[in-house]
PDB file of N, H, CA, C and O in Angstrom:
ATOM      1  N   UNK A   1       0.669  -1.149   0.029  1.00  0.00           N
ATOM      2  CA  UNK A   1       0.506   0.223   0.192  1.00  0.00           C
ATOM      3  C   UNK A   1       1.014   1.241   0.365  1.00  0.00           C
ATOM      4  O   UNK A   1       0.244   2.202   0.362  1.00  0.00           O
ATOM      5  N   UNK A   2       1.774   1.388   0.482  1.00  0.00           N
ATOM      6  H   UNK A   2       2.399   0.608   0.485  1.00  0.00           H
ATOM      7  CA  UNK A   2       2.914   2.636   0.517  1.00  0.00           C
ATOM      8  C   UNK A   2       2.413   3.787   0.707  1.00  0.00           C
ATOM      9  O   UNK A   2       1.401   3.844   1.405  1.00  0.00           O
ATOM     10  N   UNK A   3       2.817   4.675   0.301  1.00  0.00           N
ATOM     11  H   UNK A   3       3.639   4.628  -0.266  1.00  0.00           H
ATOM     12  CA  UNK A   3       1.786   5.967   0.369  1.00  0.00           C
ATOM     13  C   UNK A   3       0.833   6.350  -0.962  1.00  0.00           C
ATOM     14  O   UNK A   3       0.403   7.415  -1.406  1.00  0.00           O
ATOM     15  N   UNK A   4       0.737   5.175  -1.305  1.00  0.00           N
ATOM     16  H   UNK A   4       1.086   4.310  -0.945  1.00  0.00           H
ATOM     17  CA  UNK A   4      -0.231   5.404  -2.435  1.00  0.00           C
ATOM     18  C   UNK A   4      -1.896   5.537  -1.800  1.00  0.00           C
ATOM     19  O   UNK A   4      -2.409   4.726  -1.030  1.00  0.00           O
ATOM     20  N   UNK A   5      -2.472   6.631  -2.286  1.00  0.00           N
ATOM     21  H   UNK A   5      -2.055   7.290  -2.912  1.00  0.00           H
ATOM     22  CA  UNK A   5      -3.802   7.133  -1.160  1.00  0.00           C
ATOM     23  C   UNK A   5      -4.643   7.437  -2.359  1.00  0.00           C
ATOM     24  O   UNK A   5      -4.527   8.541  -2.889  1.00  0.00           O
ATOM     25  N   UNK A   6      -5.633   6.387  -2.916  1.00  0.00           N
ATOM     26  H   UNK A   6      -5.727   5.490  -2.485  1.00  0.00           H
ATOM     27  CA  UNK A   6      -6.562   6.530  -3.808  1.00  0.00           C
ATOM     28  C   UNK A   6      -7.499   7.323  -3.647  1.00  0.00           C
ATOM     29  O   UNK A   6      -7.572   7.709  -2.480  1.00  0.00           O
ATOM     30  N   UNK A   7      -8.438   7.838  -4.480  1.00  0.00           N
ATOM     31  H   UNK A   7      -8.379   7.524  -5.428  1.00  0.00           H
ATOM     32  CA  UNK A   7      -9.448   8.459  -4.626  1.00  0.00           C
ATOM     33  C   UNK A   7     -10.414   8.328  -3.851  1.00  0.00           C
ATOM     34  O   UNK A   7     -11.006   9.171  -3.177  1.00  0.00           O
ATOM     35  N   UNK A   8     -10.639   6.685  -4.017  1.00  0.00           N
ATOM     36  H   UNK A   8     -10.158   6.001  -4.565  1.00  0.00           H
ATOM     37  CA  UNK A   8     -11.819   6.416  -3.215  1.00  0.00           C
ATOM     38  C   UNK A   8     -11.646   6.449  -1.917  1.00  0.00           C
ATOM     39  O   UNK A   8     -12.582   6.702  -1.159  1.00  0.00           O
ATOM     40  N   UNK A   9     -10.282   6.168  -1.450  1.00  0.00           N
ATOM     41  H   UNK A   9      -9.521   5.963  -2.067  1.00  0.00           H
ATOM     42  CA  UNK A   9     -10.137   6.270   0.007  1.00  0.00           C
ATOM     43  C   UNK A   9     -10.116   7.319   0.825  1.00  0.00           C
ATOM     44  O   UNK A   9     -10.181   7.297   2.054  1.00  0.00           O
ATOM     45  N   UNK A  10     -10.012   8.361   0.024  1.00  0.00           N
ATOM     46  H   UNK A  10      -9.959   8.379  -0.975  1.00  0.00           H
ATOM     47  CA  UNK A  10     -10.337  10.069   0.500  1.00  0.00           C
ATOM     48  C   UNK A  10     -11.777  10.121   0.628  1.00  0.00           C
ATOM     49  O   UNK A  10     -12.238  10.430   1.727  1.00  0.00           O
ATOM     50  N   UNK A  11     -12.602   9.848  -0.395  1.00  0.00           N
ATOM     51  H   UNK A  11     -12.227   9.597  -1.288  1.00  0.00           H
ATOM     52  CA  UNK A  11     -13.581   9.663  -0.337  1.00  0.00           C
ATOM     53  C   UNK A  11     -14.774   9.079   0.359  1.00  0.00           C
ATOM     54  O   UNK A  11     -15.867   9.622   0.523  1.00  0.00           O
ATOM     55  N   UNK A  12     -14.178   7.226   0.954  1.00  0.00           N
ATOM     56  H   UNK A  12     -13.291   6.785   0.821  1.00  0.00           H
ATOM     57  CA  UNK A  12     -14.641   7.045   2.038  1.00  0.00           C
ATOM     58  C   UNK A  12     -13.934   7.596   3.555  1.00  0.00           C
ATOM     59  O   UNK A  12     -14.599   7.359   4.563  1.00  0.00           O
ATOM     60  N   UNK A  13     -12.456   8.405   3.742  1.00  0.00           N
ATOM     61  H   UNK A  13     -11.915   8.597   2.923  1.00  0.00           H
ATOM     62  CA  UNK A  13     -12.613   8.955   4.496  1.00  0.00           C
ATOM     63  C   UNK A  13     -13.654   9.839   4.941  1.00  0.00           C
ATOM     64  O   UNK A  13     -14.289   9.737   5.991  1.00  0.00           O
ATOM     65  N   UNK A  14     -13.810  10.978   3.784  1.00  0.00           N
ATOM     66  H   UNK A  14     -13.294  11.061   2.931  1.00  0.00           H
ATOM     67  CA  UNK A  14     -14.904  11.903   4.170  1.00  0.00           C
ATOM     68  C   UNK A  14     -15.846  11.582   4.321  1.00  0.00           C
ATOM     69  O   UNK A  14     -16.172  11.808   5.486  1.00  0.00           O
ATOM     70  N   UNK A  15     -16.983  10.886   3.487  1.00  0.00           N
ATOM     71  H   UNK A  15     -16.718  10.702   2.541  1.00  0.00           H
ATOM     72  CA  UNK A  15     -17.857  10.390   3.433  1.00  0.00           C
ATOM     73  C   UNK A  15     -18.639   9.288   4.098  1.00  0.00           C
ATOM     74  O   UNK A  15     -19.858   9.116   4.080  1.00  0.00           O
ATOM     75  N   UNK A  16     -17.509   8.425   4.811  1.00  0.00           N
ATOM     76  H   UNK A  16     -16.518   8.564   4.825  1.00  0.00           H
ATOM     77  CA  UNK A  16     -18.169   7.333   5.368  1.00  0.00           C
ATOM     78  C   UNK A  16     -17.548   7.520   7.074  1.00  0.00           C
ATOM     79  O   UNK A  16     -18.270   7.534   8.071  1.00  0.00           O
ATOM     80  N   UNK A  17     -16.334   7.625   7.068  1.00  0.00           N
ATOM     81  H   UNK A  17     -15.748   7.614   6.258  1.00  0.00           H
ATOM     82  CA  UNK A  17     -15.849   7.881   8.144  1.00  0.00           C
ATOM     83  C   UNK A  17     -16.394   9.020   9.004  1.00  0.00           C
ATOM     84  O   UNK A  17     -16.871   8.863  10.128  1.00  0.00           O
ATOM     85  N   UNK A  18     -16.245  10.462   8.204  1.00  0.00           N
ATOM     86  H   UNK A  18     -15.857  10.589   7.291  1.00  0.00           H
ATOM     87  CA  UNK A  18     -16.835  11.886   8.833  1.00  0.00           C
ATOM     88  C   UNK A  18     -15.539  12.371   9.152  1.00  0.00           C
ATOM     89  O   UNK A  18     -15.594  13.116  10.130  1.00  0.00           O
ATOM     90  N   UNK A  19     -13.972  12.175   8.528  1.00  0.00           N
ATOM     91  H   UNK A  19     -13.927  11.569   7.734  1.00  0.00           H
ATOM     92  CA  UNK A  19     -12.972  13.093   8.650  1.00  0.00           C
ATOM     93  C   UNK A  19     -13.107  14.525   8.004  1.00  0.00           C
ATOM     94  O   UNK A  19     -13.513  14.791   6.872  1.00  0.00           O
ATOM     95  N   UNK A  20     -12.794  15.141   8.711  1.00  0.00           N
ATOM     96  H   UNK A  20     -12.464  14.925   9.630  1.00  0.00           H
ATOM     97  CA  UNK A  20     -12.523  16.688   8.063  1.00  0.00           C
ATOM     98  C   UNK A  20     -11.690  16.556   7.289  1.00  0.00           C
ATOM     99  O   UNK A  20     -10.766  15.742   7.304  1.00  0.00           O
ATOM    100  N   UNK A  21     -12.016  17.603   6.289  1.00  0.00           N
ATOM    101  H   UNK A  21     -12.766  18.264   6.277  1.00  0.00           H
ATOM    102  CA  UNK A  21     -10.893  17.740   5.058  1.00  0.00           C
ATOM    103  C   UNK A  21      -9.712  17.936   5.357  1.00  0.00           C
ATOM    104  O   UNK A  21      -8.801  17.190   4.999  1.00  0.00           O
ATOM    105  N   UNK A  22      -9.524  19.264   6.256  1.00  0.00           N
ATOM    106  H   UNK A  22     -10.264  19.870   6.547  1.00  0.00           H
ATOM    107  CA  UNK A  22      -8.149  18.942   7.218  1.00  0.00           C
ATOM    108  C   UNK A  22      -6.888  18.273   7.518  1.00  0.00           C
ATOM    109  O   UNK A  22      -5.695  18.342   7.221  1.00  0.00           O
ATOM    110  N   UNK A  23      -8.170  17.185   8.673  1.00  0.00           N
ATOM    111  H   UNK A  23      -9.139  17.129   8.914  1.00  0.00           H
ATOM    112  CA  UNK A  23      -7.789  16.083   8.969  1.00  0.00           C
ATOM    113  C   UNK A  23      -6.823  15.201   7.813  1.00  0.00           C
ATOM    114  O   UNK A  23      -5.640  14.863   7.829  1.00  0.00           O
ATOM    115  N   UNK A  24      -7.813  15.029   6.925  1.00  0.00           N
ATOM    116  H   UNK A  24      -8.775  15.303   6.912  1.00  0.00           H
ATOM    117  CA  UNK A  24      -7.204  14.170   5.657  1.00  0.00           C
ATOM    118  C   UNK A  24      -5.960  14.624   4.957  1.00  0.00           C
ATOM    119  O   UNK A  24      -5.152  13.765   4.605  1.00  0.00           O
ATOM    120  N   UNK A  25      -5.663  16.234   4.656  1.00  0.00           N
ATOM    121  H   UNK A  25      -6.320  16.932   4.942  1.00  0.00           H
ATOM    122  CA  UNK A  25      -4.748  16.610   4.074  1.00  0.00           C
ATOM    123  C   UNK A  25      -3.846  16.656   5.139  1.00  0.00           C
ATOM    124  O   UNK A  25      -2.822  16.041   4.841  1.00  0.00           O
ATOM    125  N   UNK A  26      -3.807  17.220   6.450  1.00  0.00           N
ATOM    126  H   UNK A  26      -4.639  17.720   6.691  1.00  0.00           H
ATOM    127  CA  UNK A  26      -2.344  16.257   7.306  1.00  0.00           C
ATOM    128  C   UNK A  26      -2.350  15.403   7.417  1.00  0.00           C
ATOM    129  O   UNK A  26      -1.334  15.186   8.078  1.00  0.00           O
ATOM    130  N   UNK A  27      -2.894  14.382   7.216  1.00  0.00           N
ATOM    131  H   UNK A  27      -3.719  14.558   6.679  1.00  0.00           H
ATOM    132  CA  UNK A  27      -2.304  12.591   7.559  1.00  0.00           C
ATOM    133  C   UNK A  27      -2.277  12.276   6.290  1.00  0.00           C
ATOM    134  O   UNK A  27      -2.118  11.059   6.197  1.00  0.00           O
ATOM    135  N   UNK A  28      -2.375  12.908   5.008  1.00  0.00           N
ATOM    136  H   UNK A  28      -2.505  13.896   5.083  1.00  0.00           H
ATOM    137  CA  UNK A  28      -1.770  12.723   3.710  1.00  0.00           C
ATOM    138  C   UNK A  28       0.001  13.215   4.035  1.00  0.00           C
ATOM    139  O   UNK A  28       0.966  12.451   4.019  1.00  0.00           O
ATOM    140  N   UNK A  29       0.009  14.315   4.243  1.00  0.00           N
ATOM    141  H   UNK A  29      -0.776  14.935   4.256  1.00  0.00           H
ATOM    142  CA  UNK A  29       1.330  15.043   4.518  1.00  0.00           C
ATOM    143  C   UNK A  29       2.371  14.317   6.056  1.00  0.00           C
ATOM    144  O   UNK A  29       3.587  14.395   6.234  1.00  0.00           O
ATOM    145  N   UNK A  30       1.699  13.899   6.614  1.00  0.00           N
ATOM    146  H   UNK A  30       0.712  13.835   6.469  1.00  0.00           H
ATOM    147  CA  UNK A  30       2.388  13.055   7.571  1.00  0.00           C
ATOM    148  C   UNK A  30       2.698  11.675   7.048  1.00  0.00           C
ATOM    149  O   UNK A  30       3.792  11.157   7.272  1.00  0.00           O
ATOM    150  N   UNK A  31       1.677  11.022   6.296  1.00  0.00           N
ATOM    151  H   UNK A  31       0.788  11.443   6.113  1.00  0.00           H
ATOM    152  CA  UNK A  31       2.319   9.401   5.566  1.00  0.00           C
ATOM    153  C   UNK A  31       3.273   9.868   5.068  1.00  0.00           C
ATOM    154  O   UNK A  31       4.299   9.518   5.650  1.00  0.00           O
ATOM    155  N   UNK A  32       3.514  10.867   3.787  1.00  0.00           N
ATOM    156  H   UNK A  32       2.680  11.151   3.315  1.00  0.00           H
ATOM    157  CA  UNK A  32       4.428  10.626   3.253  1.00  0.00           C
ATOM    158  C   UNK A  32       5.621  11.443   3.875  1.00  0.00           C
ATOM    159  O   UNK A  32       6.664  11.007   3.387  1.00  0.00           O
ATOM    160  N   UNK A  33       5.776  12.084   4.435  1.00  0.00           N
ATOM    161  H   UNK A  33       4.929  12.439   4.832  1.00  0.00           H
ATOM    162  CA  UNK A  33       6.491  12.930   5.567  1.00  0.00           C
ATOM    163  C   UNK A  33       7.422  11.449   6.404  1.00  0.00           C
ATOM    164  O   UNK A  33       8.635  11.249   6.335  1.00  0.00           O
ATOM    165  N   UNK A  34       6.505  10.693   7.064  1.00  0.00           N
ATOM    166  H   UNK A  34       5.520  10.855   7.119  1.00  0.00           H
ATOM    167  CA  UNK A  34       6.719   9.428   7.719  1.00  0.00           C
ATOM    168  C   UNK A  34       6.883   8.642   7.002  1.00  0.00           C
ATOM    169  O   UNK A  34       7.383   7.722   7.650  1.00  0.00           O
ATOM    170  N   UNK A  35       6.713   8.119   5.178  1.00  0.00           N
ATOM    171  H   UNK A  35       6.307   8.866   4.652  1.00  0.00           H
ATOM    172  CA  UNK A  35       6.982   6.878   4.836  1.00  0.00           C
ATOM    173  C   UNK A  35       5.777   5.894   5.363  1.00  0.00           C
ATOM    174  O   UNK A  35       5.982   4.706   5.115  1.00  0.00           O
ATOM    175  N   UNK A  36       4.536   6.202   6.061  1.00  0.00           N
ATOM    176  H   UNK A  36       4.370   7.167   6.262  1.00  0.00           H
ATOM    177  CA  UNK A  36       3.878   5.788   6.486  1.00  0.00           C
ATOM    178  C   UNK A  36       2.112   5.638   6.011  1.00  0.00           C
ATOM    179  O   UNK A  36       1.244   6.508   6.081  1.00  0.00           O
ATOM    180  N   UNK A  37       2.021   4.511   5.627  1.00  0.00           N
ATOM    181  H   UNK A  37       2.726   3.804   5.570  1.00  0.00           H
ATOM    182  CA  UNK A  37       0.394   3.926   5.523  1.00  0.00           C
ATOM    183  C   UNK A  37      -0.381   5.040   6.091  1.00  0.00           C
ATOM    184  O   UNK A  37      -0.313   5.403   7.266  1.00  0.00           O
ATOM    185  N   UNK A  38      -1.188   5.602   5.096  1.00  0.00           N
ATOM    186  H   UNK A  38      -1.244   5.307   4.142  1.00  0.00           H
ATOM    187  CA  UNK A  38      -2.117   6.716   5.322  1.00  0.00           C
ATOM    188  C   UNK A  38      -2.932   5.790   6.733  1.00  0.00           C
ATOM    189  O   UNK A  38      -2.437   5.973   7.845  1.00  0.00           O
ATOM    190  N   UNK A  39      -3.840   5.078   6.646  1.00  0.00           N
ATOM    191  H   UNK A  39      -4.242   4.929   5.743  1.00  0.00           H
ATOM    192  CA  UNK A  39      -4.273   4.688   7.741  1.00  0.00           C
ATOM    193  C   UNK A  39      -3.899   3.933   8.888  1.00  0.00           C
ATOM    194  O   UNK A  39      -4.555   3.430   9.800  1.00  0.00           O
ATOM    195  N   UNK A  40      -2.669   3.976   8.619  1.00  0.00           N
ATOM    196  H   UNK A  40      -2.136   4.384   7.878  1.00  0.00           H
ATOM    197  CA  UNK A  40      -1.786   3.595  10.292  1.00  0.00           C
ATOM    198  C   UNK A  40      -1.558   4.674  10.129  1.00  0.00           C
ATOM    199  O   UNK A  40      -2.677   4.956   9.700  1.00  0.00           O
ATOM    200  N   UNK A  41      -1.030   5.608  10.096  1.00  0.00           N
ATOM    201  H   UNK A  41      -0.121   5.379  10.444  1.00  0.00           H
ATOM    202  CA  UNK A  41      -0.949   6.879  10.492  1.00  0.00           C
ATOM    203  C   UNK A  41      -2.127   7.772  11.068  1.00  0.00           C
ATOM    204  O   UNK A  41      -1.933   8.398  12.110  1.00  0.00           O
ATOM    205  N   UNK A  42      -3.298   7.840  10.435  1.00  0.00           N
ATOM    206  H   UNK A  42      -3.455   7.332   9.588  1.00  0.00           H
ATOM    207  CA  UNK A  42      -4.341   7.859  10.821  1.00  0.00           C
ATOM    208  C   UNK A  42      -4.703   7.806  12.345  1.00  0.00           C
ATOM    209  O   UNK A  42      -4.883   8.680  13.193  1.00  0.00           O
ATOM    210  N   UNK A  43      -4.745   6.233  12.362  1.00  0.00           N
ATOM    211  H   UNK A  43      -4.599   5.523  11.673  1.00  0.00           H
ATOM    212  CA  UNK A  43      -5.085   5.348  13.505  1.00  0.00           C
ATOM    213  C   UNK A  43      -4.080   5.778  14.562  1.00  0.00           C
ATOM    214  O   UNK A  43      -4.438   6.273  15.631  1.00  0.00           O
ATOM    215  N   UNK A  44      -3.039   5.608  14.287  1.00  0.00           N
ATOM    216  H   UNK A  44      -2.749   5.206  13.419  1.00  0.00           H
ATOM    217  CA  UNK A  44      -1.568   5.953  15.019  1.00  0.00           C
ATOM    218  C   UNK A  44      -1.498   7.278  16.244  1.00  0.00           C
ATOM    219  O   UNK A  44      -0.970   7.252  17.356  1.00  0.00           O
ATOM    220  N   UNK A  45      -2.291   8.475  15.511  1.00  0.00           N
ATOM    221  H   UNK A  45      -2.720   8.496  14.608  1.00  0.00           H
ATOM    222  CA  UNK A  45      -2.300   9.758  15.576  1.00  0.00           C
ATOM    223  C   UNK A  45      -3.489  10.076  16.592  1.00  0.00           C
ATOM    224  O   UNK A  45      -3.451  11.030  17.368  1.00  0.00           O
ATOM    225  N   UNK A  46      -4.807   8.953  16.481  1.00  0.00           N
ATOM    226  H   UNK A  46      -4.837   8.178  15.850  1.00  0.00           H
ATOM    227  CA  UNK A  46      -5.589   8.786  16.789  1.00  0.00           C
ATOM    228  C   UNK A  46      -6.664   9.759  16.240  1.00  0.00           C
ATOM    229  O   UNK A  46      -7.466  10.440  16.878  1.00  0.00           O
ATOM    230  N   UNK A  47      -6.435   9.630  14.547  1.00  0.00           N
ATOM    231  H   UNK A  47      -5.783   9.077  14.029  1.00  0.00           H
ATOM    232  CA  UNK A  47      -7.831  10.227  13.972  1.00  0.00           C
ATOM    233  C   UNK A  47      -8.542   9.113  13.962  1.00  0.00           C
ATOM    234  O   UNK A  47      -9.694   9.545  13.954  1.00  0.00           O
ATOM    235  N   UNK A  48      -8.612   7.801  13.956  1.00  0.00           N
ATOM    236  H   UNK A  48      -7.676   7.450  13.962  1.00  0.00           H
ATOM    237  CA  UNK A  48      -9.184   6.516  13.681  1.00  0.00           C
ATOM    238  C   UNK A  48      -9.043   6.123  14.577  1.00  0.00           C
ATOM    239  O   UNK A  48      -7.984   6.129  15.204  1.00  0.00           O
ATOM    240  N   UNK A  49     -10.359   5.530  15.001  1.00  0.00           N
ATOM    241  H   UNK A  49     -11.219   5.525  14.491  1.00  0.00           H
ATOM    242  CA  UNK A  49     -10.568   4.356  16.147  1.00  0.00           C
ATOM    243  C   UNK A  49      -9.987   3.170  15.506  1.00  0.00           C
ATOM    244  O   UNK A  49      -9.716   2.914  14.332  1.00  0.00           O
ATOM    245  N   UNK A  50      -9.854   2.408  16.787  1.00  0.00           N
ATOM    246  H   UNK A  50     -10.074   2.616  17.740  1.00  0.00           H
ATOM    247  CA  UNK A  50      -9.438   1.054  15.692  1.00  0.00           C
ATOM    248  C   UNK A  50     -10.738   0.063  15.096  1.00  0.00           C
ATOM    249  O   UNK A  50     -10.564  -1.041  14.581  1.00  0.00           O
ATOM    250  N   UNK A  51     -11.708   0.548  15.239  1.00  0.00           N
ATOM    251  H   UNK A  51     -11.850   1.446  15.656  1.00  0.00           H
ATOM    252  CA  UNK A  51     -12.968  -0.045  14.757  1.00  0.00           C
ATOM    253  C   UNK A  51     -12.995   0.880  13.087  1.00  0.00           C
ATOM    254  O   UNK A  51     -13.233   0.484  11.946  1.00  0.00           O
ATOM    255  N   UNK A  52     -12.718   1.905  13.511  1.00  0.00           N
ATOM    256  H   UNK A  52     -12.524   2.227  14.437  1.00  0.00           H
ATOM    257  CA  UNK A  52     -12.725   3.084  11.862  1.00  0.00           C
ATOM    258  C   UNK A  52     -11.573   2.477  11.081  1.00  0.00           C
ATOM    259  O   UNK A  52     -11.649   2.449   9.853  1.00  0.00           O
ATOM    260  N   UNK A  53     -10.365   1.921  11.797  1.00  0.00           N
ATOM    261  H   UNK A  53     -10.303   1.944  12.795  1.00  0.00           H
ATOM    262  CA  UNK A  53      -9.067   1.539  10.836  1.00  0.00           C
ATOM    263  C   UNK A  53      -9.826   0.063  10.225  1.00  0.00           C
ATOM    264  O   UNK A  53      -9.882  -0.199   9.023  1.00  0.00           O
ATOM    265  N   UNK A  54     -10.420  -0.874  11.391  1.00  0.00           N
ATOM    266  H   UNK A  54     -10.375  -0.662  12.367  1.00  0.00           H
ATOM    267  CA  UNK A  54     -10.576  -2.361  10.673  1.00  0.00           C
ATOM    268  C   UNK A  54     -11.626  -1.845   9.564  1.00  0.00           C
ATOM    269  O   UNK A  54     -11.421  -2.625   8.634  1.00  0.00           O
ATOM    270  N   UNK A  55     -12.773  -0.840   9.101  1.00  0.00           N
ATOM    271  H   UNK A  55     -12.940  -0.206   9.856  1.00  0.00           H
ATOM    272  CA  UNK A  55     -13.912  -0.466   8.465  1.00  0.00           C
ATOM    273  C   UNK A  55     -12.942  -0.369   6.940  1.00  0.00           C
ATOM    274  O   UNK A  55     -12.916  -1.168   6.004  1.00  0.00           O
ATOM    275  N   UNK A  56     -12.191   0.933   7.128  1.00  0.00           N
ATOM    276  H   UNK A  56     -12.212   1.582   7.889  1.00  0.00           H
ATOM    277  CA  UNK A  56     -11.102   1.251   6.374  1.00  0.00           C
ATOM    278  C   UNK A  56     -10.161   0.205   5.512  1.00  0.00           C
ATOM    279  O   UNK A  56      -9.735   0.379   4.370  1.00  0.00           O
ATOM    280  N   UNK A  57      -9.952  -0.957   6.399  1.00  0.00           N
ATOM    281  H   UNK A  57     -10.298  -1.099   7.326  1.00  0.00           H
ATOM    282  CA  UNK A  57      -8.732  -1.902   5.402  1.00  0.00           C
ATOM    283  C   UNK A  57      -9.850  -3.217   4.507  1.00  0.00           C
ATOM    284  O   UNK A  57      -9.590  -3.867   3.494  1.00  0.00           O
ATOM    285  N   UNK A  58     -11.443  -3.228   5.609  1.00  0.00           N
ATOM    286  H   UNK A  58     -11.655  -2.699   6.431  1.00  0.00           H
ATOM    287  CA  UNK A  58     -12.154  -3.854   4.732  1.00  0.00           C
ATOM    288  C   UNK A  58     -12.617  -3.153   3.607  1.00  0.00           C
ATOM    289  O   UNK A  58     -12.618  -3.934   2.656  1.00  0.00           O
ATOM    290  N   UNK A  59     -12.946  -2.219   3.331  1.00  0.00           N
ATOM    291  H   UNK A  59     -12.945  -1.584   4.104  1.00  0.00           H
ATOM    292  CA  UNK A  59     -13.325  -1.228   2.488  1.00  0.00           C
ATOM    293  C   UNK A  59     -12.342  -1.353   1.504  1.00  0.00           C
ATOM    294  O   UNK A  59     -12.789  -1.663   0.400  1.00  0.00           O
ATOM    295  N   UNK A  60     -11.109  -1.199   1.584  1.00  0.00           N
ATOM    296  H   UNK A  60     -10.745  -0.947   2.481  1.00  0.00           H
ATOM    297  CA  UNK A  60      -9.762  -1.250   0.856  1.00  0.00           C
ATOM    298  C   UNK A  60      -9.244  -2.719  -0.115  1.00  0.00           C
ATOM    299  O   UNK A  60      -8.616  -2.782  -1.173  1.00  0.00           O
ATOM    300  N   UNK A  61      -9.778  -3.726   0.713  1.00  0.00           N
ATOM    301  H   UNK A  61     -10.288  -3.675   1.572  1.00  0.00           H
ATOM    302  CA  UNK A  61      -9.543  -5.331   0.662  1.00  0.00           C
ATOM    303  C   UNK A  61     -10.726  -5.494  -0.647  1.00  0.00           C
ATOM    304  O   UNK A  61     -10.436  -6.023  -1.719  1.00  0.00           O
ATOM    305  N   UNK A  62     -11.732  -5.081  -0.409  1.00  0.00           N
ATOM    306  H   UNK A  62     -11.968  -4.651   0.463  1.00  0.00           H
ATOM    307  CA  UNK A  62     -12.673  -5.370  -1.309  1.00  0.00           C
ATOM    308  C   UNK A  62     -12.570  -4.746  -2.305  1.00  0.00           C
ATOM    309  O   UNK A  62     -12.940  -5.336  -3.319  1.00  0.00           O
ATOM    310  N   UNK A  63     -12.043  -3.327  -2.469  1.00  0.00           N
ATOM    311  H   UNK A  63     -11.743  -2.847  -1.645  1.00  0.00           H
ATOM    312  CA  UNK A  63     -11.818  -2.806  -3.821  1.00  0.00           C
ATOM    313  C   UNK A  63     -10.574  -3.209  -4.441  1.00  0.00           C
ATOM    314  O   UNK A  63     -10.256  -2.969  -5.606  1.00  0.00           O
ATOM    315  N   UNK A  64      -9.856  -3.874  -3.533  1.00  0.00           N
ATOM    316  H   UNK A  64     -10.115  -4.069  -2.587  1.00  0.00           H
ATOM    317  CA  UNK A  64      -8.862  -4.525  -4.368  1.00  0.00           C
ATOM    318  C   UNK A  64      -9.123  -5.946  -4.691  1.00  0.00           C
ATOM    319  O   UNK A  64      -8.253  -6.497  -5.365  1.00  0.00           O
ATOM    320  N   UNK A  65      -9.883  -6.461  -4.433  1.00  0.00           N
ATOM    321  H   UNK A  65     -10.590  -6.013  -3.885  1.00  0.00           H
ATOM    322  CA  UNK A  65     -10.604  -7.827  -5.001  1.00  0.00           C
ATOM    323  C   UNK A  65     -11.364  -8.026  -6.285  1.00  0.00           C
ATOM    324  O   UNK A  65     -11.561  -9.072  -6.903  1.00  0.00           O
ATOM    325  N   UNK A  66     -11.728  -6.863  -6.537  1.00  0.00           N
ATOM    326  H   UNK A  66     -11.568  -6.013  -6.034  1.00  0.00           H
ATOM    327  CA  UNK A  66     -12.307  -6.770  -8.262  1.00  0.00           C
ATOM    328  C   UNK A  66     -12.009  -6.495  -9.338  1.00  0.00           C
ATOM    329  O   UNK A  66     -12.823  -6.612 -10.253  1.00  0.00           O
TER     330      UNK A  66
END
């Protein structure tokens, strides 16, 4: 997954999980700076709960299987 951030992931974070645009932007910047996958970074900084992280990964894995 590396630093790849898909448009679908951003839409999911915004529309389904309800993250603010500024939170997503900060997460992307920190993800690039720290070379950390965005979902893990958002969780480690407390921007996502473990349940939201699980939902996000489930969504991403479903998208990759198509």
